[in-house]
N, C-alpha and C positions, 0 to 999 in steps of 0.2 A: 456420455457427457451431454449429448443433446438434450435428453430428458431432464438431467440434473439442472442444466442452465435454464430450461423452461420453467422448472419448479421454483428455482430461486427467483427468477424474474416475475413470477406470479405471487411471490410471498407477500403476505399482508399482516404478519405477526405484530408489527409495530404501528399499525394504522392509528389506533387510539392514542398511542404515545406521541406520534408525530402531529396529530390533529390538536394536541394540547400544548404544542410549543408556540412561540411567538410567530412562527411562519405558517402554522396551521396547514402544513403540506401533507400530501399523500405519499406513501412509499413509492420509490422508484429505484429498485435495485440496479446497481451499475457495477459490472465486472466484465472481464474479457478472459477467456481461457479455452484452450483446446488441448487434448491429450499429448500432442506433439511438442508443446511448449517446453523450452529448455531453461528459460529464465522466469522466475516467479518474483513479481514485485508485490510485496505484502504491505499495504498501507494501513491507514486508520479507518477512515470513512470518507465518502465523497463530501465536498463542500457544496454550497449553494450553486455556484457556476456549473459544477459537474452534474448536479441534480437537474439543472435546466438543459444541459447539452446531452446528457446520457452517455458521455464518453469520459473515461477516467483522465484525470490530470489535465483538463482543458482550462488551465488557469496559470498564473505566473509560477506557482510552485511546480507545475508540470514542466514548464520551460527550464527551471533550475534543475529539476530531477533528470530530464533528458540530457542536459549539459553534464551533470555529474556522471551519468552512465556512458556518455560519449555516443549517444544514439540520436539519429534523426527521427522525425515524427513517423515516417513510413515504417521504419523498423520497430519503433516503440509500440505502434498500434497493430503490428502483425501478430494476431493472436495465435497463429500456428507456431510462433517462435517465442513470444513473450506473453505470459499470463499476468494479468493485473487483477489481484484478488484482495480487496481490503478486508479488514477485520469485521467491519459491518458494511453491508452493501448499499445502504441508503443514507442520505443526508440526515443526520440526527436532529437537526433544527438548532435554534438559538435559544439561549436563556440570558437575558440582560445583555444582548449584543454579542455574546461569545458562543462559539460552537459547543454544543453538548457533546459528551463523550460517546463513543460508539456503544450502542446497546449490546451487552454481553450475550443476549439471547441469540443474536445473529451467529456469532462464532460457535456457540453451543449447538445450534441447530444445523449449521451447514458446513463449517470449516473442515472437519475431518473428511467428509465426503468429497469435497472439492480437492483437497490435497491428495487423497487416494486416487483421484481421477487424473492426476498429473504425474505419471510415472517417469517422464523423461527429464524432469527438472534437475538441473545440475547446480544451479546457484539460486539462492533465495535472498533477495534484497529486502531487508526489514526496515521499513520507513516509520520511525517513531516508536514510542514506548509500548503501545498496546500490542503491536506486532512482535516486538522483541520479547516481551514477557510471555506471549503465547507460544511462539516458535522455539525460543531458547530456554524457556523456563526460568529466566532470571528474575530476580526481585529488585534489582538495582535500577536507578534512574537512567535516562537516556545518555547523559554525559558519561557516566561510569561504564555503561554497556558499550557505547561507541568507542571509548578509550581502549577497551579490551577487544577490539575488533579482530586482532590476530588470533585470539582464542577460538573464534568461530569459523575463520577462513580455512579452506576454500569453499565450503558448502554454503555458508551464509555470511552476509556482511550487514551489520547494523548501521543505519544512518540516522541522523537527526531528521526531523521533518524539513523539507525544502522550502517551507513557508518564509515569506518576507519577515515574519515575526522572529525568525531565528538568525537574522543577519548579524545581530550583536554576538550571538553564540559563535558563529563562524569566525568573527573577528577575534574573539577571545581564545579560539582554538585553531591556530593556523596549521597545526599538525594535520588536521583533517584534510585540508586541500593538498598539503605537501606530501603526506604519507599514505593516507587511505584512498584518496581519489585515483591516483595512478594505478593502484592495485585493483580497485573496482573496475576501472575502464578496461584493464587488461583481462580480468576474469570475464567480464561481459562479452568482450570480443572473442575470447576463447570458446565460451559455451554457445555463442550464436554462429560461430564459423561453420 
């Protein structure tokens, strides 16, 4: 795992792609993982704040995600227990003020190796459509996939992205907080106990 993480952190496959975005930034792969991790958080890609901090979910969406999981920051960032492995490890940049999607080359190049290096994972939390499509093989949108969360439990739980942009989605889907979040918090507590 040590060598794999070093190779990923040195990856520059998307350097030209990122240099051509509005932000003209260099790659900065951000992930946390150790073979002993029992919980895998599979997100989309780091945002600009995470690109600068170098630590996953150091933004308001991270605050919301930690609340959904029932985890404090210390536990969330304990890479011996919690692996945080997005579908793309670098901030993809902006186009007309919006985040670009995760470049597929990242998952094609690294994802299987990382997943195979995490043999103790008992629960995979799938944050957003890119992670859900890759891990579950679904072709449905986030709402339909998250609505079917019972089909994937207890090994995986799909979630919408915890971004402030999804606040309206959360209000339109009160079952998410009433039904899925209690199960999510219980499963997280079980696998990390």
